C-alpha positions in Angstrom: 145.7 136.2 141.5 144.3 135.7 144.9 146.9 136.6 147.4 147.5 133.7 150.0 147.2 135.5 153.6 148.8 133.1 155.7 149.9 129.4 155.7 147.0 128.3 157.5 144.7 130.1 154.7 146.4 128.3 152.0 145.9 125.0 153.7 142.4 125.6 154.1 142.0 126.5 150.7 144.0 123.8 149.2 142.5 120.9 151.1 139.0 122.7 149.8 140.0 122.3 146.3 142.4 119.3 146.2 141.9 116.6 148.9 137.7 116.5 149.0 137.1 112.5 148.9 134.1 110.5 147.4 133.5 106.8 147.4 133.1 105.3 144.1 132.4 101.6 142.7 135.3 101.7 140.1 137.5 99.9 142.6 139.3 96.7 140.8 142.1 95.9 143.3 141.1 95.2 147.1 140.6 98.7 149.0 140.0 96.2 152.3 143.2 95.3 153.5 145.1 97.5 155.5 146.9 100.4 154.1 150.6 100.9 154.4 150.9 104.0 151.9 150.1 107.7 153.1 149.4 110.0 150.3 148.4 113.5 150.2 147.1 116.0 147.4 146.9 119.6 146.9 146.3 121.8 144.2 146.3 125.5 143.5 145.1 127.8 140.6 147.8 129.3 138.7 146.0 131.4 136.2 147.7 135.0 136.0 145.6 138.2 136.8 148.1 140.4 135.6 149.0 140.5 131.7 151.9 138.4 131.9 152.8 137.2 128.3 152.0 133.7 127.2 155.3 131.6 126.7 156.3 129.8 124.0 156.5 130.4 119.7 158.2 133.6 120.1 155.7 136.2 119.5 154.5 139.2 121.7 151.8 136.9 123.4 149.5 139.1 125.2 146.8 137.4 127.2 143.4 138.1 125.8 141.5 135.6 128.5 141.1 132.2 128.9 138.9 128.8 128.3 139.6 127.4 131.6 141.8 127.9 134.7 145.4 127.0 134.8 146.7 124.5 137.8 149.5 123.4 140.0 149.1 119.9 141.9 150.7 118.1 144.3 150.7 114.5 145.4 153.2 113.6 148.1 153.4 109.6 149.1 155.1 108.2 152.1 156.1 104.6 152.6 155.8 102.5 155.8 159.6 103.2 156.8 158.6 107.2 156.8 160.3 108.1 153.5 158.7 110.8 151.5 158.5 112.1 148.2 156.3 114.7 146.4 155.7 114.9 142.5 154.9 118.5 141.4 152.7 118.9 138.3 151.5 122.0 136.3 150.2 123.6 133.2 153.5 125.9 132.7 154.9 126.0 129.5 158.9 125.3 131.3 159.9 125.8 134.4 163.4 127.4 134.5 166.5 126.2 136.8 166.4 129.6 138.3 162.8 129.2 139.6 163.0 125.2 140.3 166.2 125.6 142.3 164.3 128.2 145.0 161.4 125.8 145.2 163.8 123.0 146.2 165.6 125.3 148.6 162.5 126.1 150.4 161.5 122.8 150.9 164.8 121.6 152.1 164.2 124.1 155.0 160.5 123.8 155.4 160.1 120.5 154.8 163.4 118.8 155.1 163.0 117.4 151.8 166.0 116.5 150.0 166.4 116.8 146.2 166.1 113.5 145.5 162.6 113.7 147.3 160.8 116.2 144.8 160.2 116.6 141.2 158.7 119.7 139.7 157.4 118.5 136.2 155.6 120.6 133.8 153.6 119.8 130.8 154.8 122.2 128.3 151.7 123.7 127.9 152.4 126.9 125.2 149.1 128.3 126.4 150.5 129.2 129.6 152.3 132.0 131.2 156.1 132.7 131.2 158.2 132.1 134.0 161.7 133.7 135.1 164.4 133.3 132.2 162.9 130.4 130.5 163.5 131.2 127.0 164.4 134.5 127.6 165.7 135.7 124.3 162.3 134.7 122.4 160.4 137.4 123.8 161.2 141.4 122.7 159.7 142.8 125.8 160.6 145.8 128.1 160.9 146.4 131.3 157.7 146.6 132.3 156.9 143.0 131.3 159.9 141.5 132.9 158.7 143.2 136.1 155.3 141.4 135.8 157.1 137.9 134.8 159.6 138.4 137.8 156.6 139.3 140.6 154.4 136.3 138.9 157.6 134.0 139.1 158.0 134.7 143.0 154.7 134.0 143.2 155.0 130.6 142.0 157.7 129.7 144.1 155.6 130.5 147.0 152.7 128.7 145.6 154.5 125.6 145.0 156.5 125.6 148.5 153.0 126.0 150.4 151.4 123.2 147.8 153.7 121.0 148.9 153.1 121.7 152.5 149.4 121.1 152.2 150.0 117.9 150.2 152.3 116.5 152.9 149.9 118.2 155.8 147.1 115.8 154.2 148.8 112.9 154.5 146.5 109.7 154.7 146.5 106.3 154.6 145.9 104.9 150.7 146.7 101.9 148.4 148.4 102.2 145.4 147.3 100.4 141.8 149.0 101.0 138.4 148.3 100.0 134.6 147.9 101.4 131.4 146.2 102.6 128.3 146.3 103.7 125.0 145.7 106.9 123.2 146.7 107.6 119.4 146.4 111.2 118.4 150.0 111.8 118.9 152.4 112.1 115.3 155.6 112.2 115.2 156.6 115.5 113.9 160.0 114.9 112.0 158.5 112.1 110.3 155.0 113.5 109.1 154.9 116.7 107.3 151.7 118.5 109.1 149.9 119.6 106.1 149.8 115.6 104.7 148.5 114.3 108.2 144.7 115.0 107.8 144.9 112.9 104.4 147.0 110.3 105.1 144.9 109.1 108.5 141.7 109.5 106.2 143.3 107.2 103.6 144.4 104.9 106.4 147.9 105.2 105.6 150.2 104.6 108.6 152.3 107.7 109.9 156.0 107.7 110.0 158.6 107.7 112.9 158.8 105.9 116.6 155.4 107.0 118.5 154.6 106.1 122.6 150.8 105.7 122.5 151.1 104.0 126.1 148.9 105.9 128.7 150.8 105.0 132.2 147.8 105.7 135.1 148.8 105.6 138.8 145.4 105.4 140.9 145.7 106.3 144.8 142.8 105.1 146.7 141.7 105.5 150.7 140.6 102.3 152.3 136.9 103.4 152.0 137.5 103.0 147.9 137.5 106.9 147.6 139.8 108.1 144.8 142.3 110.4 145.9 144.5 111.0 143.1 144.8 109.5 139.2 148.4 110.4 138.1 148.3 109.7 134.0 150.6 110.4 131.2 151.2 111.0 127.6 154.2 111.6 125.4 152.9 114.7 123.1 153.3 118.5 122.7 150.5 120.2 124.4 150.4 122.5 121.4 147.4 122.1 119.7 146.3 125.7 120.1 148.2 128.7 119.3 146.2 131.4 120.4 146.7 133.6 123.4 144.3 132.6 125.7 144.6 130.6 129.1 144.0 127.4 128.3 145.9 123.9 129.8 145.8 122.5 126.0 144.7 118.7 125.6 146.1 117.8 129.0 143.6 120.6 131.0 140.6 119.4 129.2 141.7 115.6 130.2 142.1 116.7 133.7 138.9 118.6 133.8 136.9 115.6 132.6 138.5 113.0 135.1 137.9 115.2 138.0 134.2 115.7 136.5 133.8 112.0 136.4 135.8 111.0 139.8 134.5 114.3 142.0 136.9 114.5 145.0 140.2 112.9 142.6 143.1 115.0 142.0 143.9 114.6 138.6 148.0 114.9 137.4 149.2 114.6 134.1 153.0 114.5 133.0 154.2 114.7 129.7 156.6 111.5 129.0 158.9 112.5 126.6 156.8 113.9 123.7 159.4 116.2 122.7 159.4 115.3 118.8 155.8 114.5 119.0 152.8 116.5 118.4 149.1 116.7 118.3 147.7 116.7 114.5 145.6 118.0 113.3 145.5 121.0 115.5 144.8 124.5 115.7 141.0 124.7 117.0 139.6 124.6 120.4 137.4 121.6 119.4 140.3 119.3 118.3 141.5 120.2 121.7 138.5 119.3 123.4 138.5 116.1 121.6 141.8 115.0 122.2 141.7 115.9 125.9 138.6 113.7 125.8 140.4 110.8 124.2 143.3 110.9 126.6 140.5 110.9 129.6 138.9 107.9 127.9 142.0 106.2 128.1 142.8 106.7 131.6 139.1 105.5 132.2 139.3 102.5 130.3 142.4 101.7 132.3 140.7 102.6 135.8 137.8 100.0 135.1 140.0 97.2 133.8 142.5 95.3 136.2 144.8 97.3 137.9 147.9 96.0 139.6 148.7 97.0 143.4 152.2 99.1 143.7 153.7 97.5 147.3 154.3 100.1 149.7 158.0 100.6 149.6 159.4 103.6 148.3 163.2 104.5 146.9 164.4 107.8 145.7 167.5 108.8 143.9 169.1 112.2 142.0 172.0 113.1 140.3 172.7 115.9 138.0 175.0 114.9 135.2 177.1 117.0 132.8 176.4 117.3 129.3 178.7 119.1 127.5 178.4 120.9 124.4 180.1 120.6 121.0 181.5 124.1 120.9 181.0 127.1 123.0 180.5 130.1 120.9 182.9 133.2 120.6 183.0 136.7 120.9 183.9 137.3 117.4 180.7 135.1 116.7 178.3 136.4 119.0 179.6 140.1 117.2 178.7 139.3 114.2 175.2 137.4 115.1 174.2 141.0 116.5 172.5 141.8 113.1 171.6 138.4 112.5 168.0 138.5 110.4 166.7 136.1 112.9 165.5 138.7 115.7 165.6 135.7 118.3 169.6 134.9 117.5 170.3 138.6 117.5 168.9 139.0 120.8 170.5 135.9 122.1 174.0 137.2 120.5 173.5 140.5 122.2 172.6 139.4 125.3 175.4 137.1 125.7 177.9 139.8 124.5 176.9 141.6 127.6 177.5 139.0 129.7 181.0 138.7 128.6 181.7 142.4 128.9 180.6 142.2 132.5 183.6 139.7 133.0 181.4 136.2 133.1 182.9 132.9 131.3 180.4 130.5 129.7 180.7 127.1 131.0 181.5 123.8 128.5 178.3 122.2 129.3 175.1 122.1 131.3 174.0 120.3 134.3 171.1 118.1 133.6 168.5 116.7 136.3 167.9 112.7 136.7 165.6 111.3 139.1 164.8 107.5 139.8 161.9 106.7 142.1 161.2 103.0 142.7 157.5 102.5 144.3 157.2 99.4 145.4 158.9 96.6 142.9 156.2 97.4 140.3 156.4 101.0 140.0 159.7 102.8 138.3 159.6 106.6 137.9 162.6 108.2 135.5 162.7 112.0 135.4 164.6 113.9 133.1 164.8 117.5 132.5 163.3 119.4 129.6 162.4 118.5 126.3 162.9 114.7 125.7 162.5 113.1 122.6 160.2 109.8 122.3 163.3 107.3 122.3 164.1 107.8 125.6 160.9 106.7 127.0 160.9 103.6 124.3 164.4 102.8 125.2 164.5 102.9 129.2 160.7 101.0 129.0 162.7 98.4 127.2 165.9 98.5 129.5 163.8 98.5 133.0 160.9 96.6 132.0 156.8 97.0 132.6 155.6 99.7 135.0 158.7 102.3 133.9 157.4 105.7 133.4 159.9 107.8 131.7 158.9 111.6 132.3 160.2 114.3 130.6 159.9 117.9 131.4 160.9 118.3 134.8 163.0 120.3 136.9 164.7 122.6 134.0 163.4 123.9 130.8 166.9 123.7 129.3 166.3 122.7 125.7 166.2 119.6 123.7 167.4 116.7 124.5 168.1 114.6 121.5 168.7 110.8 121.1 171.6 109.6 119.3 169.1 109.0 116.4 168.1 112.4 116.3 171.6 113.8 116.8 172.6 112.3 114.1 169.6 113.3 111.7 169.6 116.8 112.8 166.7 118.8 112.4 164.6 120.8 114.8 165.1 118.9 118.0 168.7 117.4 117.0 170.4 120.3 115.3 172.0 123.9 116.1 169.2 125.2 118.0 170.5 125.5 121.5 170.9 129.2 121.2 166.8 129.5 121.2 167.0 127.8 125.0 169.6 130.6 125.8 172.5 128.1 125.8 176.4 129.8 125.2 176.3 126.9 122.0 174.3 126.1 119.2 174.8 122.1 119.6 175.0 119.3 122.1 177.9 116.7 121.3 176.7 113.6 120.1 177.2 111.4 123.2 174.2 112.8 124.9 172.1 110.0 124.9 174.9 107.7 126.2 175.6 110.0 129.0 172.0 110.2 130.2 171.6 106.4 129.8 175.1 106.0 132.2 173.5 108.3 134.6 170.2 106.4 134.7 171.9 103.1 135.3 173.7 104.7 138.0 170.7 105.8 139.9 168.7 102.4 139.3 172.0 100.5 140.6 171.9 102.8 143.9 168.7 102.0 144.9 
């Protein structure tokens, strides 16, 4: 991994990579009017140069090469009244609270950005690196691997901070417009058996279960017509691939294609509540490339169609709400589970017992991050922590209207976040699996959706 010699050197390299501009003929909204937004972008390669294991799937995943580089990117926005906000996107599987809070603290110190002004998202790519204590019990690791992960995580904290500084330093006049396309490869994995999907598709039989096939698109354009940034989202797990090669999965291929199609633009992806959605069929590189191309095509078609201008006003709100556990695990139960045939559960039980032996106590719930950003009167961004299921996107878009983006996988990869429907049904996303994420419990309380909806409503009323 390249060492950042100085802030000045980093800013120069970030601008060279992320803010080169090119005039295009694809603009549909007027770019001759006075631009009153300010926007800046920056991007940096985050592909590890040390053998940090790949995150996810719970096996010993030593990297064996790369299909393409992994990236972290930032979009800084400033409204005419001087209010700023920065969205970070990344090809990480999951950013843990222990990492993101370090980034937030540094940005408060160095850039005077409060928590409501920063959203740190991750695509949930399973061909990306481990970070900090995210999914800590998944991995049968040794001290040497933990040291590599800690060193890489420390570097990524610094890289995120410098990235935001670069995006803020590059603020320039801009106009913003938005629209939405459609892409259809996501499948509700709870309601369709993976092995059956190819045959169902071939026979034209409709797949079951709720999905969100919308592709929200935000275009940031300079007054000369050059596209500065293309932000887009989709609700689907980036789990097309399950091998040990660095790759951004379908979002990585989509971003690469868009940046080739619009030279100088910074293409950025957010996962819009794909916790129960899979790209099916999968497990082949050619399918991953195909899905990336399908998503990029949906974005291109949206950019070439009529987009709607976003008026230059920015409001941001944030709060952490408490999500209570159904029941906190006890010492006797943990002692019995140390010999569980599920090795992940056994490692989890042993780790928590050590915490109890050291005098720690377990909280009755977990803090949960919620953002609400209002861009003009036209676009509402709702940021939610961790693996949100598709019901949240469908509900909040219905409640808050057109132009609403619901971004899961923000700030903290703490667990699956089921809706009430999914909680009642149980299963992997809604049942007793919180131990996989290191939580000192098996399940959330059943009112989790109501608590989150109340928190979002309070943020909406606040701004």
